[in-house]
N, C-alpha and C positions, 0 to 999 in steps of 0.2 A: 937317612930316610928309613933304613931298616930298623934302627932303634926306635924311631918315632912310631913306625907301624907296630912293632912289638908292644910298645907302651899302650897304644890305643886298643890293640887287641886284648891286652890284659885288663884294661879298664872296662871294656865292653863285656867280656866274659864275667868279670866280677859283678857288674851291674845286673846281668841276667840272672846270676845266682841270687842276688838280693831280691830281684823282682819275683823270682819263683816263689820265695817264701812270703814276702809281704803281699804280693798280688793274690796269692791263694788264700791268705788269711783275710784280707779285706773283702774278698768275694762273698764271704758268709758272715763277716763281723757285723753285729748289730749297729745300726746307724749308717754304716757305709755300704753294706751289701743287701739293702732292702729291695724288694721286687719293684717298688715304685721308682727306683733310680735306674735310668736307662743303662743298658749294658755298656755302651760306648763311654758313658760318663764314668761308670765304675772303673772301666779299663784306664781311662785318662787319669782318674784319681790315683789308681795303683801305680801308674807309670811315674807320675809326679812325686808321689810319696817315696817311691823307691829311689828316684834320682836325688831327692832332698836328704834322705836318711842314709844313703850309701856311704858318704864319708864318715858317718858316726858308727857304722857297723864294723865289726872286726874282720870282715871279709876283705882279703887282700886281692889285688889284681892277679889273676891267674892266667896261665896259658896251658890248658889241658893237653896231654900228650896225644889223645885221640878222641873221637866223637863218643866212644863208649864211656870213657871216664867222665866226660862232660855230661852225658845223658844220665849217668848214675848220680852225679852231684845234683843235677836238676830234679831228679826223682826224689832224692832225700829231702831237698828243700821244699818241694811241692807237698810232700807228705806231711812235713812239719807244719807248713802254713795251713793246710787243710785241717789238721788236728786243732790248731789254735782257733780258727774260724768256726768250725763245727762245734767245738766244746762251748764256745761263747754263745752260739745259737741254741744249744741245748739248755744252757742256763736261762736264756731269754724265754724259753718255752714255759718256764715257771709262771710267767704272767698269763700265758695262754691257758694253762691248766687252771689257775686261780679264777680267771674270767669265766671259764666253762662251769666250774663248780658254783660260782656266784650266780650265774644265769640259771642253773638247774634249781638251786634252792629258792631263788626269788621269782621263778616263773618267767624268766626272760630268755630261756634257752632257744626258743623258736624265733627270736628276733635276730635274723641273720644279717650279716654285714659283709662288705667286700673283704676278701682274704688279704691279710697283712702279714708281713714277716715270714712269707713262704709257708703259711699254715692254711690248710683247706677247711672249709666249713666253719668259718669264724662266726661267733655270735657278736652282738653289739658290745656286750660287756668285755669280752675277750679282746676285741679290736680296740676298744677304748683304752684298756690297760696296756696293750702292746704299743699303741701310738703314744700314750703318755710316757711309757718307759723309754722309748727311743728318743722322744723329745727331751726328756730329762737328761739323757746322756749328753746332749749338746748344751742344754741350759746350764748344767752344773760343771761344764768343762771336763766331763769324764772322757770325752774323745781325746783329750791330752793324755789321760792315763792309758788309753788304748795305744796311742803312738809310743809312749814310753814303754809299755809292755812289749810291743813289737821289737823294740831295740833290746829290751832286757831278755827276750827269748834267745838271743845269741849266747847269753851266759848260761842259760838253762839247757839249751839244745845247741851245742856247737855245730858249725856248718857241715862238718864231715862225719857226724854221728846220727844214728836213728835209734832212739830208745823205744822201740815198738812195743815191748811188753809193758813198760811204764805208761805209755800213751793209752794202750788198750784198757789198763786198769783205771786210769784217771777218767777216761770218757765214760766208763761204766759208773764210777762214783759220781761223775757230774750228772748223769741221768737220774741217779738216786737222789742226789742233792736237789735237783730241779723239782722232782716230785715232792720232796719234803718242804722246800720253800713255797711251792704253790699251795700245798695243803695248809701250811702255817699262816700264810697271809690271807687265805680264804676262811680262816677259823671264825671270824665274826659272823659270817654268813651261815656257817654250820650252827652256831649257837642260836642265831635268830630263827633258823628253820626249826630247830628242836623246840624252842619256846613257843613259837606261833602255832606249830602243828599240834603240840601238846595242848595248848589253850583251845584250839578249834575242836580237838577231839573231846575235851571235857565239856565244851559248850554243846557239842552234838549229843553227848550222853544225857545232859540235863534237858536239852530241847531237841528231841528227835525230829521235829518238824522243821528245824532250821536248815535252810539250804546252804550247807557248809561250804560247798565248792564255790558258789557265787559270792559268798562273803570272804572266803579265805584268799581267793585269787587277787583281788585288788589290794587286800591288806598286805599280802606277801610282796607284791610289786612295789607298793609304796614304801614298805619297810626296807626292802632291798635297795631301792634307790637312795633312801636316806642314809643307810649304812655305807653304801658305796661312796656317797659324797663325804661322809665323815672319815671313813677308813682309808680312802685312796692315798692320801699323803703318807700315812704310815706304811701302807703296803708297798708303795714305790720306794720309800726310804729303806725298807728291809731288803728289797731286791737289789737296789743300787749298792748297798753295803756289801752284800754277798758277791755281787759281780765285780766290784772294784777290788775286793779282797782276793778273789781268784786271779785277777789280772796282775796283782802284785807278787804272786808266787807260782801261778800255774799248777797249784796243788789243791786238791779237794781232800781234807782230812777224813 
């Protein structure tokens, strides 16, 4: 009976260590940690994932000597899991930034929408891109890549280590990369804005009596919606490529 109890205790403690990392990561991971998913559902998903992936992780059944040691192990795993989830969420914000820029250029910045993806003050274009990006994660089976990345994280970040300096540098690089990706995928709207505003400015110089604002506003909106319809597949493809590339290495060059 004593050996069975020790075995069960080791399995339970090992499972809690795995749950600390995977649960923390899934709490913010795009697709799994969205605001629209109820908290109990997210907790249940994390519990089931941890139970299913526990045999595939290198975490062995452990029996900590005392609660302090166990608390330190939990803290290390929670920190690693939070870093994975928050960095993924930072990369997802590239779609939010691109949507805001597209809305500003095309005159749709005041068309607000319900907040999605834990971002406040979302516009309709930003919410559309975020929802499309999250949907594409499941449509293209990228959620399988996320699960594989969570298992791969044990090779990059062993359970008993915390690379705090590297994590801090990488999350700063992720923020910079997110800004770059957002600006890159919103580039068609920047080009459209320059061309249309330049054309309207020349038209106003040639015809001073022309009500430029009333002519330019519907033109900008129509052109913005047209470019959004044409460019959205490429925008999402670029984002998904960058996101899956990071999941495969956890490194931003």
